[in-house]
C-alpha positions as CSV (number, residue, x, y, z in Angstrom):
1,M,-0.3,-0.1,0.1
2,L,1.1,3.5,-0.9
3,L,-1.1,6.5,-0.6
4,K,-0.2,10.2,-1.1
5,I,-1.6,12.9,-2.8
6,N,-3.5,12.7,-5.5
7,S,-4.7,9.1,-4.4
8,S,-8.6,8.3,-4.1
9,G,-10.7,5.7,-3.5
10,P,-12.1,3.7,-0.7
11,E,-8.4,3.1,1.2
12,V,-8.3,6.6,1.4
13,R,-11.2,7.0,3.1
14,R,-10.6,4.2,5.5
15,V,-7.0,6.6,6.1
16,Q,-8.9,9.7,6.9
17,E,-11.1,7.9,9.1
18,L,-8.3,6.2,11.2
19,L,-6.7,9.6,11.1
20,N,-10.0,11.3,12.7
21,K,-10.1,8.5,15.2
22,A,-6.2,9.1,15.9
23,G,-7.2,12.9,17.3
24,C,-6.7,14.8,14.1
25,Q,-7.6,18.6,14.3
26,P,-9.5,19.4,12.6
27,K,-11.2,16.6,11.8
28,L,-11.1,15.5,8.0
29,E,-13.9,14.9,5.6
30,P,-13.8,11.6,4.8
31,T,-13.8,12.4,1.1
32,G,-11.9,9.6,-0.3
33,V,-9.4,11.9,-2.0
34,F,-5.8,12.5,-0.4
35,D,-5.4,16.2,-0.7
36,Q,-3.2,18.6,1.4
37,R,-4.9,18.4,4.5
38,T,-5.0,14.5,4.3
39,E,-0.9,14.6,3.9
40,Q,-0.5,17.5,6.9
41,A,-2.5,14.9,9.4
42,A,-0.7,12.1,8.0
43,K,2.8,14.2,8.7
44,H,1.3,15.0,12.3
45,F,0.7,11.5,13.0
46,Q,3.9,10.3,12.0
47,A,5.6,12.8,13.9
48,R,4.6,11.1,17.1
49,H,3.7,7.1,16.4
50,I,6.5,4.1,15.7
51,D,6.1,0.8,13.6
52,A,5.8,-2.8,14.2
53,S,9.8,-2.6,14.8
54,G,9.3,0.3,17.5
55,A,11.6,2.6,14.9
56,P,9.9,6.1,14.5
57,L,7.9,6.4,11.3
58,V,9.0,8.2,8.8
59,V,7.7,12.1,8.5
60,D,7.0,12.2,4.7
61,G,2.6,12.5,4.9
62,E,2.5,9.2,2.8
63,V,0.8,6.1,3.9
64,G,2.3,3.1,3.6
65,D,2.0,-0.3,5.0
66,K,4.3,1.1,8.3
67,T,2.3,4.3,8.6
68,Y,-1.1,1.6,8.2
69,W,0.3,-0.6,10.9
70,A,0.9,2.4,13.1
71,L,-3.1,3.3,12.4
72,T,-4.2,0.2,13.2
73,H,-2.2,-0.6,16.4
74,R,-2.0,2.7,18.1
75,S,-2.6,1.5,21.9
76,G,0.6,1.8,23.9
77,K,2.5,3.2,20.8
78,D,2.5,6.4,21.2
79,Q,5.9,8.4,20.6
80,P,6.3,11.2,23.6
81,D,5.9,14.5,22.3
82,A,9.2,16.3,21.4
83,A,9.4,19.9,22.9
84,D,10.9,20.8,19.2
85,A,9.3,18.5,16.6
86,G,7.4,21.6,14.9
87,E,5.1,19.4,13.7
88,T,2.6,20.3,16.6
89,G,-1.0,20.6,16.8
90,L,-0.6,24.2,16.9
91,A,1.4,24.2,13.6
92,L,-0.7,21.8,11.9
93,R,-3.8,23.9,12.5
94,A,-2.1,27.3,11.5
95,L,-0.7,25.8,8.2
96,L,-4.3,24.5,7.4
97,A,-6.0,28.0,8.3
98,A,-3.2,29.2,5.5
99,F,-4.1,26.6,3.6
100,D,-8.0,27.7,3.5
101,Y,-6.8,31.2,2.6
102,H,-4.7,29.9,-0.7
103,A,-7.5,27.9,-1.5
104,A,-10.0,30.7,-1.2
105,R,-7.8,32.7,-3.9
106,V,-7.2,35.8,-1.3
107,S,-5.3,38.3,-3.5
108,E,-5.5,42.1,-3.5
109,R,-7.6,44.1,-5.6
110,P,-6.7,46.3,-7.5
111,P,-3.1,44.5,-7.6
112,G,-0.6,46.4,-5.7
113,A,-3.3,48.1,-3.4
114,N,-2.8,46.4,0.0
115,R,-6.6,45.3,0.2
116,G,-9.4,43.6,-1.5
117,G,-12.9,42.2,-0.4
118,P,-13.6,39.0,-0.5
119,R,-14.1,37.1,-3.9
120,A,-18.1,36.5,-4.8
121,G,-19.1,34.1,-2.5
122,Q,-16.8,33.9,0.0
123,E,-16.5,35.0,3.6
124,E,-15.7,38.2,4.5
125,R,-12.3,36.6,6.5
126,F,-11.2,35.4,3.1
127,S,-9.9,38.7,2.3
128,V,-7.2,41.2,2.7
129,D,-9.5,43.6,4.5
130,A,-10.2,41.2,7.0
131,I,-6.6,39.6,7.3
132,E,-5.5,43.6,8.1
133,A,-8.9,44.6,9.9
134,P,-7.5,43.8,13.5
135,F,-4.4,46.1,12.7
136,F,-5.6,48.9,10.1
137,P,-9.5,49.1,10.1
138,N,-9.1,51.1,6.4
139,A,-6.3,48.2,5.4
140,G,-3.7,49.5,2.8
141,Q,-0.3,48.3,4.3
142,P,2.1,45.6,3.7
143,W,0.3,42.6,5.0
144,C,2.6,39.5,5.2
145,A,2.8,39.5,9.1
146,M,-0.5,40.2,9.6
147,F,-1.5,36.7,7.3
148,A,1.0,34.9,9.6
149,W,-0.8,36.3,12.3
150,Q,-3.8,35.4,11.4
151,C,-3.1,32.0,10.7
152,Y,-1.4,31.4,13.8
153,T,-4.5,33.1,15.8
154,R,-7.2,30.9,14.1
155,A,-4.7,28.1,15.0
156,G,-5.2,29.0,18.9
157,L,-2.3,30.9,19.7
158,S,-2.9,34.1,21.9
159,L,-0.9,36.5,20.6
160,Q,-1.4,40.7,21.4
161,P,-3.0,42.1,18.4
162,D,-1.2,45.1,18.1
163,G,2.5,43.6,17.8
164,F,2.3,41.3,15.0
165,A,2.0,44.1,12.1
166,A,5.2,43.8,10.8
167,V,7.9,41.1,10.4
168,Y,10.4,42.7,12.9
169,S,7.8,42.4,15.8
170,W,7.6,38.5,15.1
171,V,11.2,38.3,15.1
172,Q,12.0,40.5,18.4
173,W,8.6,37.9,19.8
174,A,10.1,34.7,18.6
175,K,13.6,35.6,20.2
176,R,12.4,37.0,23.8
177,K,10.2,33.3,23.6
178,G,13.1,31.6,22.7
179,Y,11.5,30.3,19.4
180,L,13.8,32.1,16.9
181,R,16.1,29.8,15.1
182,S,18.8,30.8,12.3
183,A,18.4,29.4,9.1
184,I,22.2,28.1,9.0
185,G,22.1,24.3,9.8
186,F,18.5,24.4,10.5
187,V,15.7,22.1,9.0
188,P,12.5,23.4,8.9
189,Q,9.3,21.7,10.0
190,P,5.7,22.1,8.7
191,G,3.6,25.0,10.2
192,D,7.2,27.1,11.0
193,L,7.7,31.0,10.0
194,F,10.4,31.7,7.6
195,C,11.7,35.5,7.9
196,V,13.6,37.0,4.6
197,G,16.4,39.2,5.1
198,P,19.0,40.4,7.8
199,C,16.1,41.2,10.2
200,T,18.2,43.7,12.4
201,G,15.7,46.1,12.7
202,F,11.9,47.3,11.1
203,A,13.2,47.9,7.8
204,T,15.7,44.6,7.1
205,A,13.1,42.4,8.1
206,T,11.6,42.2,4.8
207,H,9.0,39.5,4.2
208,I,7.4,36.2,6.6
209,G,5.6,33.3,5.4
210,M,4.7,29.5,6.7
211,V,6.7,26.6,5.8
212,E,4.6,23.7,4.2
213,K,7.3,21.5,3.6
214,Y,11.0,21.1,3.3
215,N,12.0,19.2,0.3
216,G,15.4,18.1,1.0
217,D,16.9,19.7,-2.3
218,G,17.7,23.2,-0.8
219,T,14.3,24.5,-1.0
220,I,10.9,24.9,1.0
221,T,7.5,24.8,-0.9
222,T,5.6,28.0,1.3
223,I,2.2,29.2,1.7
224,E,2.6,33.1,1.9
225,G,0.6,36.8,2.1
226,N,1.4,39.6,0.3
227,S,3.3,37.6,-2.5
228,S,2.9,38.5,-5.5
229,D,-0.2,40.0,-4.4
230,R,-2.0,37.5,-3.0
231,V,-1.9,34.4,-0.9
232,A,0.6,32.1,-3.1
233,S,2.4,29.1,-2.5
234,R,5.9,29.2,-4.0
235,I,9.6,27.5,-3.5
236,R,12.2,29.3,-2.1
237,P,15.6,28.5,-1.7
238,V,17.2,27.7,1.6
239,P,20.8,29.1,2.9
240,G,23.3,26.7,1.2
241,G,20.5,25.0,-0.9
242,R,21.8,24.4,-4.6
243,L,19.5,27.3,-5.7
244,G,21.9,29.4,-3.9
245,G,19.9,31.0,-1.3
246,E,22.0,33.2,1.7
247,L,21.8,34.7,4.7
248,G,21.0,37.9,5.0
249,G,20.2,40.2,2.0
250,G,17.1,39.2,0.1
251,G,17.2,35.5,1.3
252,I,15.7,33.4,4.6
253,S,18.1,34.3,7.7
254,Y,15.7,32.7,10.2
255,Y,12.9,30.4,11.6
256,I,10.7,30.8,13.8
257,R,9.4,27.4,15.6
258,I,6.4,28.0,17.9
259,P,5.9,24.8,20.1
260,G,2.1,24.0,21.1
261,K,-0.2,21.4,21.4
């Protein structure tokens, strides 16, 4: 058995039901289609469970024989939570919130305005104006940091509403909390935040977004707000990666890993 993104059928539906029984939050809709939510739920499960031989599961979001065995033999087989695992319930919920914004195609209208209402038929919250509302009722400001704030707030993290309208505010907060990690030699996990620029002050902390996955080839896949005037999925090089990601300048200098269940 090997189920992964774009797999479909009754086996996928069974896996989704098993992930729900294992405590997946938020619950998956058992559609029988292996989508991004199912992949992230599988990763969250794999990060905390072992296979039949007692070895930790590989965290790849694919459900093969070993992961399926763990899903069907859970009693007494849970791994203790790792404080710095990254793949926490909080991080997963924040990433799922980011997926929702991306699926709703949240974008600026007109492009470059740093504002815009919801598309026809969408909820009010799926708009640039709603993302900015807790900070700037009239909107019109760069909103990548506010997007990250919205995702983690919707995930259940209590963050002061007046302190995260700027990337450097995130950096300062994470440093105080002990959540800031140098990008050099650090392997990011789904739900971690990445920070672009030297980040020595407000002017040099230029962008922030969320890691969807580490690709193992010197790149990460991201979900980020205010990227080409929208919530976008991108491939970004990491420091030392084969595509030339560098520390400082226009590259990723820090990650933020926020623990929480």
